[in-house]
C-alpha positions as CSV (number, residue, x, y, z in Angstrom):
1,M,-2.2,-3.5,0.2
2,L,-1.8,-2.2,-3.2
3,G,-4.7,-0.8,-5.2
4,M,-5.5,1.4,-8.2
5,V,-7.3,4.5,-8.0
6,S,-7.9,6.4,-11.4
7,Q,-4.7,4.1,-12.8
8,R,-2.7,5.7,-10.1
9,P,-1.4,3.2,-7.7
10,I,-1.8,3.5,-3.9
11,H,-0.4,1.6,-0.8
12,A,-2.4,1.3,2.2
13,V,-1.2,0.2,5.7
14,V,-3.9,-1.7,7.4
15,A,-3.9,-3.4,11.0
16,K,-6.3,-6.1,11.8
17,D,-7.5,-7.1,15.4
18,A,-7.9,-10.5,15.4
19,E,-10.5,-10.4,18.0
20,T,-13.0,-8.7,16.4
21,Q,-11.8,-9.0,13.0
22,T,-12.2,-5.2,12.6
23,V,-9.6,-3.8,10.0
24,F,-8.1,-0.4,10.5
25,V,-6.7,1.9,7.7
26,V,-3.2,3.2,9.6
27,T,-2.2,5.4,6.3
28,A,-2.7,5.4,2.7
29,Y,-0.2,7.0,0.1
30,E,0.9,7.4,-3.5
31,P,4.2,5.1,-3.9
32,D,7.0,7.1,-5.2
33,E,8.0,5.5,-8.6
34,N,12.0,6.1,-7.9
35,L,11.7,4.0,-5.2
36,W,9.6,0.9,-6.0
37,Q,9.5,-1.6,-8.7
38,A,7.3,-0.9,-11.9
39,D,4.6,-3.1,-10.4
40,F,4.7,-1.1,-7.2
41,K,4.7,-4.5,-5.2
42,A,8.6,-4.4,-4.3
43,R,10.9,-1.8,-3.3
44,K,14.0,-1.0,-5.3
45,N,17.4,-1.7,-4.2
46,V,18.6,2.0,-3.8
C-alpha cells in the first residue's frame, strides 16, 4: 500500500486473514527514491 504522510511517501506491507477479515501491518517504510519511479508505485529497472 502507498500513502502520504506530511507529503512523504510511505509503503506499508499488509496481510489479511480471510476468515476473520483482520488486517495485519507487516512493515512500513519510506521508499528510496533511487529505487522507485517518481510516483512510488513501481520499482525502477536498476
